[in-house]
C-alpha positions in Angstrom: 93.7 -119.6 21.5 96.3 -120.0 19.0 98.1 -122.6 21.6 101.4 -123.4 19.7 102.3 -126.4 21.4 105.9 -125.8 23.1 105.9 -122.2 22.4 102.3 -121.0 24.0 102.5 -119.4 27.5 99.0 -119.7 28.2 98.1 -115.9 27.8 96.5 -113.9 30.4 97.7 -110.4 30.4 100.1 -110.3 27.3 97.3 -111.6 25.1 96.7 -109.7 21.8 94.8 -110.0 18.9 96.7 -111.9 16.0 95.3 -110.8 12.7 95.3 -113.7 10.2 96.9 -112.5 7.0 95.5 -113.3 3.5 95.8 -111.4 0.0 92.0 -111.7 -0.4 91.2 -110.2 3.0 93.4 -107.0 3.0 95.9 -105.1 0.7 99.5 -105.7 0.9 101.0 -104.4 4.3 97.5 -104.1 5.6 95.6 -105.7 8.7 92.4 -107.7 8.0 89.4 -106.6 10.2 89.5 -107.8 13.8 87.1 -110.5 12.9 89.9 -112.6 11.5 92.3 -112.3 14.7 92.7 -114.9 17.1 93.8 -113.9 20.6 97.3 -115.0 21.1 100.1 -115.1 23.8 103.0 -113.0 23.1 105.1 -116.3 22.0 102.4 -117.5 20.0 102.2 -114.1 18.0 105.8 -114.0 17.7 105.6 -117.5 16.1 102.9 -116.8 13.6 104.5 -113.4 12.9 107.9 -115.7 11.8 109.6 -113.7 14.6 110.4 -116.9 16.7 109.5 -119.9 14.9 111.5 -122.2 17.1 112.1 -124.2 13.9 108.4 -125.0 13.4 107.1 -125.0 9.8 105.5 -121.9 8.4 102.3 -123.8 6.8 102.0 -125.6 10.4 101.9 -122.2 12.3 99.2 -120.9 9.8 97.3 -123.6 10.4 97.6 -123.0 14.3 96.4 -119.5 13.5 93.6 -120.3 11.4 92.5 -122.9 14.4 92.8 -120.0 16.8 90.7 -117.9 14.8 87.8 -120.1 14.6 87.9 -120.8 18.4 88.0 -117.0 19.2 85.2 -116.5 16.6 83.5 -119.3 19.0 84.1 -117.7 22.2 82.8 -114.7 21.1 79.7 -116.2 19.6 79.1 -117.5 23.2 79.7 -114.3 24.5 77.2 -112.7 22.6 79.8 -110.3 20.9 79.4 -111.9 17.7 
């Protein structure tokens, strides 16, 4: 759901829940509730966590991550899980 252009592998078996870190959602060094997570392939997860940005701007990656959170929530609602 994060789908960073030029980085995303399309997910599948390597899809993980990438938690959106925000100081108002959790304490320093803690993960927020799973509701604030986005399904992401390993490559997108590495990019949004800053491990392999491939030159992408941090703010742009955070926007991709936030979009992914909303898309993940939308899908979970469609499935009756949220």
